[in-house]
N, C-alpha and C positions, 0 to 999 in steps of 0.2 A: 262878648264874643259875637263877631258878625254873623248875621243871618245867612245860611246857605242859599246860593242863587240857583242850584240845580234842584229839579223835582221831577216826579214821574207823572206824566199827564196822558190824555188820550188826544193824539194830534188831530188838529182841525184840518191841516193841509198836509199833502206828502213831504216827507223830509228825507234827509240821507244821513245814515250813520256815520259819523266822523271817524269811527274805528275801523270798521269793516267795510264801509263804502256801500253797504245795502240800501236800496230804496225802502223807506218805511212808509207804507201807505196811510192815507188819513183813516183816522178811527182806530188805529193800533196804538197801544200804550208804549211809551218810550220816555227816556230821561231827557229833559229839555233845561238847558242853562240859560237863563235870560240874560246873564252878563255877556257871555261869549256867542250866544246865539247858536249853540251847538247842539245837535240831536245825537242821542246814543241809544241805539236799540238795546232792549233789555238783556239780550244775550251776551252783549259787549260791556255792561255795566260792571265795574269793579269796584267793590266797597271794602277798602282795607286801610287802615291808618298808617302812613309812613312805609308803604311797601310797593313793590312793582309786581304786577301779575301778568301772565301771558293772556292776550285776548284770542279768540277762536280763529282770527285771521292771521295769526302768528305776530301780532303786534304787541305793544306795551301799553298797559294802563298804569299810569303813575298817580297815585292818589295824593291830594293835597287836602288837608284838614279832614273832615269826617267822611264826606261822601262825594267830593267833587274830583272826578278824574281829570287829569291834565291832558290837553289835546295831543295825541300823537300826530294830528294832521289829517286832512281830507284829501285823498289822492285826486288830482285835478281840480280841486275846489276852486282855487283863485281863477284858473282859466275859465271854467264853467260859469263862475258868477260873472266874469267879464263878458261872456258870451250873452247871457241872460240881460246884463245891463245894457249892451249895445242894441239887442234886440228890442228891448222895452222902450229905449230912447227913440228908436226909428219909428216904432208904432206910435208913440206919443207925438212926434212931429207930424206924421201922417194925419193923426186925429186932429191936431190943430188946423191943419190945412184943409181937410175935406171930411172931417167927422168919421163916422163909422165905415163910410164907403172908402175912405182912404186907408183906414186899418185893414179892411178886407182886401183891398188891392195890394197892399204891401205884403200881406201874408200870402196872396196868390203868386206874387212875383218871387217870393222865397228870400232867404238872407243872402246878402253879397258875399263874396268870397272873403273879404276882410273881417266879416263877422264869424262866418263858418270856420275860419281857421282856428278860432278860439275853442270852439266846440270839439273840433277834430283833436286838437291838442290835449283838451281836458279828458276826452274819451280815451285817448291813448295812455294818459297817465293812470287812468283807472284800470284798464286792461292790464298794463305792466304791473302795477301794484298787486292785483289779484293773482297774477301768474307768479310773481316773486313771493307772495305770502304762501302760496301753495308749495312751492320748490323749497322754502326755508323753514317749513313748518317742523318743530321739535328739533331744530338745529343749533339752538342756543344763539341764533342770529335774530335781531330785532330790527324792525322797520319803523322809520319816521317818513312822514309825507308832506310835501308841500310847504317847506320851510322858507322863510325869508332869509336872503342871503345877507351876511354881516356887511354893513355899510352901504348898502344898495337898497333904495326905497321901493323900487318897482320889481327888483329881480327876485327870483325865488329858486330853490333847489327842490327838484321833483321828488326825489327819494334819497334817504340816507339809511344805510344798513350798518349795524354795530354788531360785531361778534368777536370771538376770541382772537382773530387774526387782525382786528383793527376795524377801520371805517372805510366803506366804500360809499362814494358820492356817485349817485346815478341820475343821468338826464334822459328822460324817456322821449322817444321819436317815433312819429308816425309817417314819415316821409316815404313815398312810394318810388319804386325804381330799384334798379340793382345798386348794391352797395359795394364799393371797391376801394382799395387804398393803392394808389398809382404813383409812379415816379414821373416828374416833369422837369424840363430844363435840359441842357445839354451842351452843345458847343459854345454858345455865346452867353449863356446863363446858368447860374449854379444849379445843380440838381437838387430837387427837394420832393418830398413825398406829400401826396394830397388825398383827402378824403373826397371821393365822388360818389354822389347819389343820383342815379338816373342821368349820369354823364355830366352833372353840374358840380362845381367845386364847392364843397360844403365843409372845408377845413376849419372855418371859424367856429364850428360847433365843438371841435375837439378843443380848441383853446378856451371856448367858454366854460366847459365843464372842468377843465384844468383850474381855471380861476376860481371855481366854485370849491374845489377840493383844496386849494391853497388857502382860502379864507378859512375853511374849517381847521386846517393845520395850524394856522395862525392862532385861532381861538383855543386850541388844545395847548399850544405852547404857552399862551398868556396864563393858562389855568395850571400849568406845571404838569401836564399829563403827557406822557410819551406814548404814541400809538402810531402804527402804520396807517397811512391814509392814502387810498387809491381812487381812481375814477373811472366811469365806464358810460358809454353812449349805448343805450338799451333801445333797439328797434322792436316796437310792438309786433310787427310782422317779420318774422326771422326768415321767411321763405326767399326773401331777395337777398339774403347774405350767402356767401360761399358756403357749401356744403361741408367741407373738410378744413379748409383754411381757417386759421385764427387772425383776426384783423386787430392790428394794434398801431397806433400812431401817437408819437409823444407820450408814451407810457400810459395812454388811455385805451382800455379795451373797447372795441367796437362789435358788438354782438346782440343776440337775442336774450330773452329772460333765462333760458337754461344756463348759458355760459356766465352770464352776469351773476347769477345766483351761486354758481360754483366759485367764482372769485369771492363773494361776500362770505362763502362758508370756509375759506381758507383757514388752516390751523394757525394758531398763534399763542402768545404768552399770557394773554389776558384771561383772567378768571372771572366767574359769574360776578363777583362783587365790583370788579373794575369795570366790566362792560355796563353794569347798572349805574355806576357814577358817571360814565361818559354819556349815556342816556338821558340822565338827569340834566347834565351840563347842557346838551343840546336842546333839550325840551325847553330849558329856562332861556338860554342864549339865542336861540334862533326860534322865535315865536312862528305859530302856524300862520301861513300867508292868507 
């Protein structure tokens, strides 16, 4: 029998719980998996053979073997890792050119926008995940975070909610500015509806999350599972959205966490056993990014 790779240790450096997203300070005891390099705070550790348990943040702990919980994913994990990688690479280049003075000057100037974009995106995913977890608590809806999109090496799905009504694929966004769906075209061009954020055409975001939902739908079909699959763009800051209007484009809901959670909580025909089977399928087929 293979030796378990997860063990409880006192952290030498600060980590982040891959279940609830909480920062675990250095010196605190936590569960560390040397194979997957995942940290789990003791409050989120689920130890049960062959079962699925609710975590404190509304997530799922799916146990594999004796004591190794399968990853539900870390919200914003891949984006924040890319931010740290770019930041470290920039400081490394500065150190090679000018030593410690180069590193100091680099930190003084701050990160370029191309690097900060990754931190903004990762922080937005964390914010959306925490809000959704709170809104979906005790609803029978389970969340997975930061999953690799099928057939695409670098693409990821920010959040997937699984409940009695089916699956909701959620793309978290932190764009600033007013969010509107408007009509364009007219006399000499066909009329079409566009997503505009701060006046800029962002309709490609709608098609992106639709493609993610379609890839999940294909995965279910290949596994012989029939379930409703919907998609949503979830803006971390809902204050820029219309107060009363419901935005939707190409069957994609465009809203803040509250209405997206309502979509994820929709009633449906799936019982608890079927929901758990779908969670297991997604955990296995869509690895944590």
